[in-house]
C-alpha positions as CSV (number, residue, x, y, z in Angstrom):
1,M,0.2,0.0,0.2
2,K,1.0,3.6,-1.4
3,I,0.5,6.7,1.9
4,A,1.3,10.2,1.6
5,N,5.2,9.4,4.1
6,P,4.3,10.4,7.9
7,L,7.6,12.3,7.7
8,Y,6.9,15.1,6.2
9,D,5.3,18.1,7.8
10,K,2.3,18.3,5.7
11,T,1.8,14.7,5.9
12,F,2.1,14.6,9.4
13,K,0.2,17.7,10.6
14,Y,-3.0,15.6,8.6
15,L,-2.3,12.9,10.3
16,M,-3.1,14.6,13.1
17,E,-5.8,16.7,12.8
18,N,-7.9,13.3,12.9
19,N,-8.5,13.4,16.7
20,R,-9.3,9.7,16.9
21,I,-6.5,8.5,14.5
22,A,-4.1,11.5,17.1
23,K,-5.3,9.9,19.8
24,K,-4.1,6.4,19.1
25,V,-0.7,7.6,17.8
26,I,0.0,9.4,21.3
27,S,-0.9,6.4,22.7
28,V,1.4,4.2,21.2
29,L,4.0,6.7,21.1
30,L,3.5,6.6,25.2
31,D,2.6,3.5,26.2
32,R,-1.0,5.1,27.8
33,E,-4.0,5.3,27.3
34,V,-5.3,8.9,26.1
35,I,-8.4,9.5,27.6
36,E,-9.8,12.7,25.8
37,L,-7.6,14.5,23.4
38,T,-7.8,18.5,22.6
39,V,-5.7,20.3,20.5
40,G,-4.4,23.1,22.4
41,Q,-2.4,25.6,19.2
42,Q,-2.3,23.6,16.5
43,E,0.5,24.6,14.8
44,T,2.7,26.8,16.5
45,V,4.6,28.8,13.8
46,V,8.4,29.3,14.1
47,P,10.2,31.4,11.2
48,Y,13.1,29.1,10.2
49,E,15.3,30.5,7.4
50,Q,17.6,28.8,6.7
51,R,15.0,26.2,4.6
52,G,13.1,29.0,3.5
53,F,9.8,28.4,5.4
54,T,7.7,27.7,8.5
55,L,7.9,24.6,10.5
56,F,5.7,23.3,13.1
57,R,4.9,22.8,16.9
58,L,1.6,20.2,17.3
59,D,0.1,21.4,20.8
60,F,-2.1,19.5,22.8
61,K,-4.0,19.0,25.8
62,A,-4.8,15.2,27.1
63,I,-6.8,12.9,30.0
64,I,-4.0,9.9,30.4
65,K,-4.3,6.8,31.9
66,E,-1.8,6.0,34.4
67,P,-1.3,2.2,35.6
68,D,-2.5,2.4,38.3
69,G,-5.3,3.3,36.9
70,S,-4.7,7.3,37.7
71,K,-5.6,10.0,35.5
72,K,-3.5,12.4,34.5
73,K,-4.4,15.9,32.4
74,V,-1.2,16.9,30.6
75,L,0.0,18.5,28.0
76,L,1.7,17.7,25.4
77,E,4.4,19.6,22.7
78,L,5.0,16.5,20.2
79,Q,7.5,17.5,17.2
80,K,8.8,15.6,14.5
81,S,11.6,16.4,13.0
82,K,13.9,15.1,9.3
83,Y,17.1,16.9,9.9
84,P,19.9,17.3,12.8
85,T,20.0,21.2,12.6
86,D,15.9,21.1,13.6
87,I,17.8,20.7,16.8
88,Q,18.4,24.5,18.2
89,R,14.3,25.1,17.7
90,F,13.6,22.1,20.1
91,R,15.7,24.4,22.3
92,N,14.5,27.7,21.1
93,Y,10.3,27.1,21.7
94,P,9.8,24.9,24.8
95,G,7.0,25.2,27.2
96,T,3.2,25.7,25.8
97,N,2.9,25.5,29.8
98,Y,4.1,29.1,29.8
99,M,3.3,31.1,26.8
100,H,2.5,34.7,28.1
101,I,-0.8,36.2,25.8
102,D,-1.5,39.7,25.9
103,A,-4.5,41.6,24.4
104,P,-3.5,44.1,22.4
105,K,-3.0,47.9,23.9
106,G,-4.6,50.6,23.5
107,S,-8.4,52.2,24.5
108,K,-8.9,52.2,27.9
109,K,-11.4,49.9,27.3
110,D,-8.5,47.6,25.1
111,E,-6.7,47.7,29.1
112,K,-10.2,45.9,31.0
113,K,-9.4,43.6,28.4
114,R,-6.2,42.9,28.7
115,I,-6.4,42.9,32.9
116,K,-9.6,40.2,32.4
117,T,-7.7,37.9,29.6
118,K,-4.6,37.9,32.4
119,E,-7.1,37.1,35.0
120,K,-8.3,34.5,32.7
121,I,-5.1,32.7,32.2
122,E,-3.5,33.4,36.1
123,D,-6.8,31.2,37.3
124,K,-5.8,28.5,34.3
125,E,-5.1,24.8,36.0
126,I,-1.2,24.2,35.4
127,F,-0.1,20.9,33.9
128,P,2.5,18.8,33.6
129,I,4.5,19.1,29.8
130,I,5.2,15.7,28.6
131,T,7.7,16.7,24.7
132,I,7.3,13.9,22.3
133,Y,10.1,14.2,19.4
134,I,10.3,11.9,16.6
135,L,13.6,12.2,14.7
136,G,13.6,11.5,11.0
137,Y,17.8,10.9,11.1
138,D,20.2,9.2,14.1
139,L,21.8,10.5,17.0
140,D,24.9,8.9,17.0
141,D,24.6,9.1,21.0
142,L,22.2,7.5,21.4
143,P,22.1,4.3,19.7
144,F,18.1,2.9,20.5
145,M,15.5,3.6,18.7
146,A,13.3,4.8,21.0
147,V,13.6,6.5,24.8
148,T,11.7,8.0,28.1
149,V,13.7,10.3,29.7
150,N,12.2,10.9,33.0
151,N,13.5,13.0,36.2
152,E,14.8,11.7,38.6
153,V,14.7,13.3,42.4
154,I,18.2,12.9,44.1
155,N,18.9,14.8,47.1
156,S,21.4,17.0,47.0
157,V,23.3,16.3,50.8
158,N,23.5,12.1,50.6
159,K,22.7,12.0,46.8
160,E,20.1,9.4,46.9
161,K,16.8,8.7,45.1
162,V,13.7,9.8,47.0
163,Q,10.3,9.6,46.0
164,V,8.4,11.8,46.3
165,K,4.6,13.5,44.9
166,S,5.8,17.1,44.3
167,F,3.2,19.6,42.4
168,F,6.3,21.9,42.1
169,I,8.4,19.4,40.4
170,D,5.1,17.4,38.2
171,H,4.9,20.9,36.6
172,L,8.0,22.3,36.1
173,T,9.8,19.8,35.2
174,H,9.5,17.5,32.1
175,S,9.1,14.2,31.3
176,S,10.4,13.2,27.1
177,H,9.6,10.6,25.0
178,I,12.8,10.5,22.1
179,I,11.4,9.1,19.0
180,Q,14.1,7.5,15.9
181,V,12.5,6.1,12.6
182,R,15.9,5.6,10.9
183,R,16.6,3.0,13.4
184,L,13.3,0.9,13.0
185,P,15.0,-3.5,13.3
186,G,14.0,-5.7,11.3
187,E,12.1,-8.0,13.2
188,R,9.3,-5.6,15.0
189,R,7.6,-7.5,17.7
190,T,6.2,-4.3,19.6
191,R,3.6,-1.9,19.6
192,L,5.4,0.8,19.1
193,E,7.4,-0.7,16.2
194,K,4.2,-1.8,14.5
195,F,3.4,1.6,14.6
196,L,6.5,3.2,13.0
197,T,6.6,0.5,10.1
198,L,3.9,2.9,9.2
199,F,7.4,5.9,9.4
200,N,9.7,3.1,7.4
201,Q,11.9,5.5,5.0
202,A,13.5,2.2,3.8
203,W,10.4,2.0,1.9
204,I,11.0,5.6,0.4
205,S,9.5,5.1,-3.7
206,E,10.2,7.4,-6.3
207,K,8.9,10.4,-4.8
208,K,9.9,10.5,-1.3
209,Y,6.7,11.9,-0.4
210,I,5.5,9.0,-0.9
211,L,6.5,5.2,1.3
212,D,5.5,1.8,-0.9
213,L,4.7,0.0,2.2
214,Q,5.6,-3.8,2.4
215,D,3.8,-4.3,5.5
216,V,0.8,-3.6,6.8
217,P,0.6,-4.4,10.6
218,E,-3.1,-5.4,11.3
219,E,-3.6,-2.5,14.3
220,F,-2.4,0.3,12.3
221,K,-4.2,-0.5,8.8
222,D,-6.9,1.7,10.0
223,I,-3.6,4.5,10.0
224,A,-2.4,3.9,7.0
225,K,-5.8,3.8,4.6
226,Y,-5.9,7.1,5.7
227,L,-2.9,8.3,4.5
228,H,-3.2,6.6,1.5
229,G,-6.6,9.4,0.9
230,P,-3.9,12.7,0.0
231,I,-1.4,10.7,-2.6
232,M,-5.0,10.6,-4.5
233,D,-5.3,14.3,-4.0
234,S,-3.5,16.2,-6.8
235,T,-3.5,18.9,-4.5
236,F,-1.9,17.6,-1.5
237,R,0.5,16.3,-4.0
238,K,1.9,19.2,-5.5
239,Q,1.8,20.4,-1.3
240,L,3.8,17.4,-1.5
241,E,6.3,18.4,-4.2
242,A,6.7,22.1,-2.8
243,E,8.2,20.7,0.5
244,E,10.6,17.7,-1.3
245,E,11.7,20.8,-3.4
246,I,12.4,22.8,-0.7
247,D,14.2,20.1,1.4
248,T,16.6,19.4,-2.3
249,I,17.2,23.2,-1.5
250,F,17.8,23.1,2.0
251,D,20.5,20.2,1.6
252,E,22.4,21.4,-1.2
253,Q,22.8,24.8,0.0
254,E,23.8,22.7,3.9
255,A,26.3,20.8,2.1
256,K,27.9,23.6,0.5
257,F,28.2,25.5,4.1
258,L,29.1,22.2,5.6
259,H,32.1,21.8,2.8
260,K,33.0,25.6,4.0
261,L,32.7,25.3,7.4
262,E,35.2,22.4,6.8
263,E,37.2,24.2,4.7
264,S,37.5,27.1,6.9
265,K,38.0,24.8,9.3
266,L,41.3,23.0,8.2
267,R,42.6,26.4,7.6
268,E,42.5,27.6,11.0
269,T,44.1,24.4,12.0
270,E,46.6,24.7,9.6
271,A,46.7,28.7,10.8
272,K,47.7,27.0,14.2
273,L,49.8,24.2,13.3
274,R,52.1,27.5,11.1
275,E,52.4,28.8,14.4
276,T,53.1,26.6,16.9
277,E,56.1,25.7,14.8
278,A,57.4,29.3,14.9
279,K,56.9,29.6,18.3
280,Q,58.9,25.7,18.7
281,R,61.5,27.5,16.5
282,E,61.8,30.6,18.3
283,G,61.8,28.4,21.8
284,E,64.5,26.9,19.8
285,A,66.5,29.8,18.9
286,K,66.3,31.3,22.0
287,Q,67.4,28.0,23.7
288,R,71.0,27.8,21.1
289,E,71.6,32.1,22.3
290,K,71.1,31.2,26.1
291,A,73.7,28.3,25.4
292,L,75.8,29.9,23.6
293,A,75.6,33.5,26.1
294,K,76.0,30.9,28.7
295,K,79.2,29.6,26.7
296,L,81.2,33.0,26.1
297,A,80.2,33.7,30.3
298,R,82.3,30.5,31.2
299,Q,85.6,31.7,29.1
300,M,85.2,35.3,30.7
301,L,85.2,33.8,33.7
302,K,88.2,31.8,33.7
303,F,90.1,35.1,32.3
304,K,88.3,37.3,36.0
305,L,87.0,40.1,33.8
306,P,84.3,42.2,36.1
307,I,81.2,40.8,36.5
308,R,79.2,43.4,35.3
309,E,81.7,44.0,31.9
310,I,80.5,39.7,31.7
311,I,76.5,40.5,32.0
312,E,76.7,43.7,29.3
313,E,78.5,41.5,27.3
314,T,75.7,38.2,27.0
315,G,73.0,40.0,28.5
316,L,72.6,37.2,30.9
317,A,71.6,37.4,34.8
318,E,74.3,38.0,37.6
319,E,72.1,35.0,39.2
320,E,72.7,32.9,36.0
321,I,76.7,33.8,35.9
322,S,76.8,33.0,39.3
323,A,76.0,29.6,38.9
324,L,77.8,28.8,36.2
């Protein structure tokens, strides 16, 4: 079955706009049942000049079911990236929970509206944040397909791990899930591995924005069918082609930039090497000069010449001459 590649921004956004499917996707990624899912700020637009267009982060509010059966309200930040260079964007735009919204300033009426808006924001309940990163590339220093990062609480005095339930910690520290789709194993046994079959970049067709799935797990056939729809839509395909074209331009520009960067680093290394060699030669010359000065000083001492005269002739200090 052919589907639109969900690693593409346009397709991924389309996938997550379907609430039923979005709940299913997030349930798999979190390994938690998602009871309710509502869109927060569906698309956070982030200017990204290097690629010539905007990128987005998907934000949701959710109620999830914990292993002990309890229900927990959370904010979800779901980010997807095809390129390692996007990591700076991840650093620059965290914290949906801390977004500050002001009504436009102007008349007294506007000011009252702004104050009421702020009061409403302050009255809102604060939720813990869970971040999910779906990466279309491999992290060299993280050789696992998927990892969960949970904050541990450590007693700073005795360095022991402590088990506490703290509102402050729960709401001001984040847990994260990192998924590397290119590390998908050949044999897929777990639910997560089976789901990521839909992201398998080994099945890219002639058009990179289309995946030709060789295997569709039974549980996720509904999602595959949903992703099949866009490739039958000429307008959607044109948008994917435009994204692919921009990606190609970005790849070429990045390759040129990296080549120039390597050349610059090489020139810098060569310059430092020349500087080191020059300093070494200078040091050796000074050592030879010092050795000759001491040799001359010894000869002058044999002839019992005055110390002051030896100092003037050799440039050595009186202590150095006395030590000969």
